[in-house]
Each structure stands twice: as structure tokens, then as C-alpha cells.
N, C-alpha and C positions, 0 to 999 in steps of 0.2 A: 276244546280246552287246550291250553299250551302244555308243552312238555317241561319237565324239571330243568332241562338244559337251557330252555329259553327264559326261565324265571329263577335264576340263581345268581349269586355273587361269585364271579370267577376269581381264581387265585386267592383263596382265603389265607389268612395268617395261620402259619403252622409252626410247631416247635417239636423237639424231640422228647420222648418219654424220660430220657435220662437227665434232662435239664431241670433246674430248680423251679419251684412254684413262684419264686421271686421273678424269674425270667418271664413266666407266663403272665404274671400281674403287670410287669413292665410293658409287655406287648399289648395287653388289654388297655392300659392307660394311653400309650402312644398312638394306638390305632383306633381308640374309642370304640371298643368292641366288648362283648360279654363272653363269647366262646373262642377258644383257640383249639384248632384241630391238632391232634398229636400224630406224628408220623414215625415209622420205624427208622427210616433213613431219609435224609434230605434228598439224596439222589433218586430214590425210587418213588418217593411221595406216597408210599402205601399207608393207608389209614390204620392207626393203632388204637385210637380212641379220641375222646374229646374232654377238655377241661373247661369249666365255666367259672364265671365270677362267683357264682353261688357255691361251687365246689370249694373254692379258696376260702370263702367266708365260713362255711360249715365244717369243712374237713381240716382246715389249717388254723385259721384264726380262732374259731370257737374251741378247738381242741388244744390250743396253746402250742402248736408246732412252730418250729423255726422255718420261715419261708426261704431262708438262704441255704438250708440243708435238706429240706424235704423235697424229694423228687416228684415230678409230675406224675410218674407212673404209680405213685402211692395213692393219689387222690383222683385220678382221671376215671372216666367211665370207659370201660373197654367194650368193644363190639357195639358201638352205637347203632341206632336205627339208621339205615342208609337208603338211598334211591339211586337209580341209574339215570343218566341224562335223558335217555329216550322214554323213561316212564312218564305217563301223563300226570299232570299236576294233581288231579283228583286222588291218585294213589298216594302221593306224598301227603296231601291234606288228611286223608283217612289214617295214615300212619301217625301223623302228628297228634290227631285226636286220640287214637287207640293207646299210644304210648305216653301221652301227655308231655310231649317235647315241643319246644319252640323253634328248634333248628334241626335240619337234617343235612348231613354231608352228602354230596353227590359224587359218586365214584364210578370208575369204569369196571370192566369185567375182572380186572386184577386188583380191585380195591384201591386203585390209585386215585387220589383226590382230584376232582375236576372243579369243584365249587362247593358252596353251601347254600342252602335254601332256608330262609327264615320267614316268619309271619309277615314281616314288612315287605319282603320280596313279592308276595302274592298281592298285597294291597297296592304297592307302587307300580310294579311292572305288569301285572295281569289285570289290574283294574277290578279286582274281585272284592270290593269292600264288604258286601254282605257275607260272602263266604269267609272272609278273614274274620269278621265278627263272630261267626259261628264257630270257627276253629279256636279262636281265643277263648270263647266260653267253654268249649269242650276241654281244652287243655288245662284251663284254670279250675275245673271242677275238683273238689277234694277227692283224693283216691279212696276207694272203698277200704274199710279196715276190717 
């Protein structure tokens, strides 16, 4: 099986936690993406969190917040599930299933962003269509209440 580093999108779109959610939404639109990785500083590229289009819909729009004044740090997920480039793909797939996430940032030993791995990366790059279908099913299961 491939490693996470072999099956990831390199140089993912990032923004700062101090930027507005409007900036994140503009990046999502211009880059045609759902998640934006959040870094502490552009120079270090150290992962601080992740903000998704769903976060913006649920935590900003549905709550009536102003996207031009709400900071990303107010709505982002801190400490997202991550993998290392050398981790095997199976580990990432198990983490996606366990935590019901569709994307996993790939980081180095200092938590600097190397890439991001999404469900589509497995299907497209690893040719794992059956495994992808299984992961999608597991991720989409309603959480136990």
C-alpha cells in the first residue's frame, strides 16, 4: 500500500487564524475547495487548524455572524487529525473512518504542512475504489448519540 506522502495533494491552500472567514470563503471559491488549512505563521507553515465550507455555513451563516469581522480562529477546528508523509495509507483511512473526517492534513515532525489527503486522493491516485467506497460509507455513518 502507498504512503500518505505518495497519495496527497501537495502545497494545499492555507490562511492565518487571524484572517476573516470572508477571506477563507474567497479562497474556497477561487480555488474550488472545501477545506482551508490554518497556519500559525505563513513563514513556518505550522498547522493550527482547519476550516471547512461546512464550518462557515453552520458557525457563521446559520448563526448570523458577520463574515467580514468573524476571525477564522473563532470557527476553525483546532488540532485536527493528522498523518505523517511516511505513514501508510491504511493508517490514514482508519483515522478517517474513526474520526469521520473526509480530509487529513499531512504534516512533518514539527507539524508543518506538507499536504492534505482527501477521499478523492485515494480513489484517483491509489486506484483504491473499493476501499474509498468503504471509507465514504464509514465516514458518512451518523454519529452515535
